[in-house]
N, C-alpha and C positions, 0 to 999 in steps of 0.2 A: 088084226090091225088095219085100219083104214088106209087107202091111198093117201090121204093127206097127212096121216100121221106118219106113214111109211117116208113120205118127202121130207116133212120136219127131222125126222131122225136123221136121215141121210145128210141134209144141210148141216143139222147141228154137229154130226162127227166130222164133217168137212171143216167147219169153222174152228172145233176143237183142234183137229189136226193143224190147220194152218197156224193157229197160234202157237201150237208146240213147237212147230218148225221156226217160226218167227223168234220164239225166246231162246233158241239155241244157235241160231245162224248169224254169222257175222252181219252186220247191216253197214250201208255206205255213209257213215256219220263220223263226225271227229268231236271229241267233247274237249272244250276250250276253256281255261283258266284265267284269271288276271296274270300277268307275267310281270317281268322286271321295269323299273323306270331307270332313266340313266340321265345324269346331268350333264348337259352338252357344253355347259361352261367350265365342268371341271375335267378330272382327269380319268383315264382307264387303263389299268395295268401299268401305272407309272408314267402315263404319256398323256399330254392333253388331248382331249378329243377334238378340239379346234385349234389348229396351229396356222397361224398368217405370217406370212414374209413379204417384204416390200412395202408395208405400211405400217404406222404405228398402231398399236392397239391400246386400248384401256383396260383398267383394272375393273372389274365387274363386282355387283353384289347380287344377292338373290341367288336364284337357280331357274333353268330352263329344263324340265325333264322331259325326254321322249318317253312314250309308254309302249309296252308290248303285250301280247298274250302268249301263253303257253298252250299247245294242244297236243291232243294224243297222236302219234305217228301215222303214217299212211299205211304202214303195215299192221297198225294194231287192230285187234278183234273187238269191236263195238258190239255189244249184245242188247236186246231188248231193255234187260234191267238197266244198263247203262244210260241209255237213251231217255229212259221215263226218270231214273233218278236226276238226270240232268236238267229235265223240264222243270222239276219241282226245286231246284237248289238256284237261288240268286246269285250265288257264287261261280256258276257254271254257265254254259252255252252249248247247246246242242246245234252243230253247224253240218251241211252236207260236206262230205270229205273233200268233193271236187272245188269247193269254194274256199278251202284251206289250202289245199295241194292241187292247183290247177294243172300242174306239170310235174310228171314223176310218180313212179309207183314205189321208190325206195328212198330211204333217209337221205343215202348219198347223193342220189339225183335233185331231191327237193333242196338240201343244203345247198348244192351248185346252184340252182336257180334262185334261191333266197339271196345268196351272194351277189349274183349278177344284178338282180334287182337294186340291191343295196348299193353297189358301185354307181348304177345309173342315177339312182335317187340323189346319192350324194353330188354328183357331177351337175344335176339339175339345182340343187339348193345352193352350190357355188355360184353358177350362173344367174340365178334368181335374185340372190343378195347382191352382188356386184352390179348387177343390172340396177336393181332398186337405188343403189347408193351411186349410181353412175361412176362406177371405177372400172378400169380397164384389167381383163384378166392377164394381159401382157405385162402389168406393172404389179399385181398383186397376186400371190401364189397362197391358196388355202388348201390346205391338207385335213381330212376328217379320219378319225381313227375310233372305231367301236366295236369291240369284239362281241362275239356270241348273240349278234343282232344282224336279222337279215329282212330283206323285204324293203318297200319302198315308203313305209309309213311313218318314218321319223324325218321325211324330208322337210316339212314346216318347222319343226324345232331346229333343225340343223341349219336352215335358213336365218330364223331370228337370232339363233347363237353367233353366226357370223356379223350379221348387222349389229348386234348390242357390243361385241368386242370391237368394232370398227368404228361404230357412231353412236353407241347408246341410243337414247332417246332423241338425238338430234339437238338437244338443249343442254348437254352437260351432265344429265341424270341417266339413269338405267332403265331399259326396257321393263325391268323386272319390279321396279320399284321396291326392293328388298325383298320381294315375294317369292314364294316356291311356285312357279307357273309351270302347268303341264299341259299335254296337248298331243294331238295326233293329225295326221293327215298328209297325203301326198303332195309333192308341189312339182309343177314344170318349170323350164326355164324362163318362162314369162310371169311366172309368179302365181298361177292358178291352183288353188288349192282343191284336192280331189278326196273321195271317199277311201276308207278303209275297212279291212275285215276285223270283225270282233270287237267293233267300236264299243258296244255296251258294256264291256267287261274294262274297259281301259279306265274310266273315271275311278273305278274301285282301285285299281292298282295307284292311281294317283292321289288319291285321298289317303290310302295307306301308307304312302310314303311323303306324307306332309304337305301335298300341295293345297292350295286354297281357290286356284283357278284352273280351269280346264278350257283349252282351245279345241273345238270340234268343227269338222266341215259343215258348212250351213246344211246341206242336204240330208245330213244325219242327225239333225237334233232330235227327231222323234225316236231315234233308236237308243238314246241316252238319258231322256228326261224321265221315263217312267220309274226307274230305279237309280237316279241320281244319289250318290251319297249325300247326307245332310251337312251343310257347310262348304260345299263345293260349287262356286260360281261357275256357271257355264256361258262361254261366249262362241258365239256362231262367227264362222271365217269362209268367205269365198274366195278372195285374194290375198296375197302377202299384205298389200297395203290395208286391208281391213285388221289383220292381226296387229300389224305396229301401230295402227291408229287407235285401236281399241286398248293396247297396253300403254300406249302414252297417255290416252284419258285416264286409265285406271290408276296409273301412277300420279295423276294430278288430281286424284279424288273426284273425277267427274264421273257422269252417267256413262255406262257402255253397253252396247248391246246385249241381249240374251235370248235363250231359245224359248 
């Protein structure tokens, strides 16, 4: 055998060995799927998701549905076959494990972190909504309840739900226009809407549960347009005021921004 042939044989053997190891070794990925959606204008476990004291509230129509993803746990063994399968399945997403679980290596640690983020997100949602409506938190008390959901990505929808219960579209109508509106996005106390993880899967969950409109952080438009379900209108949002004005325009039959 020539020196060149020997080198090729050794290299081929190493490549085969590496592929064999990769096929059976755990990989640092998580496989995500479309998760639940929940109407923040409705109830959860027999209790209203949004409870307001200190101010009159209005009867609402339509729905405002937050969206979530489900991902394999931080301790799950993800193999090469799982990753390859996820790449070719539109109903799944392969994500770096650290992007899904940035804190903690155990389900208990992750759950604790997600619950903390949810509480902070809810506080920001209340501040953003009351600030937008020029209401004082000293006079208006808002309580948010939603079990089995963690993380900050429901912030925008919580905020819109509070505004809808207190003020509707500001003209006697409902922000939803009687539609099922879904969406995602973090929110800070000043009303700035931020990006979320797994955003490409969330429109699928929204459409599955009857939504006709999906609100998405503006900077993530390109992440959802490629596989957007048919019949689902995509509205980009940078600030809370963008979301409110777009929903008002939609309810009035006017043109709204799109990705």
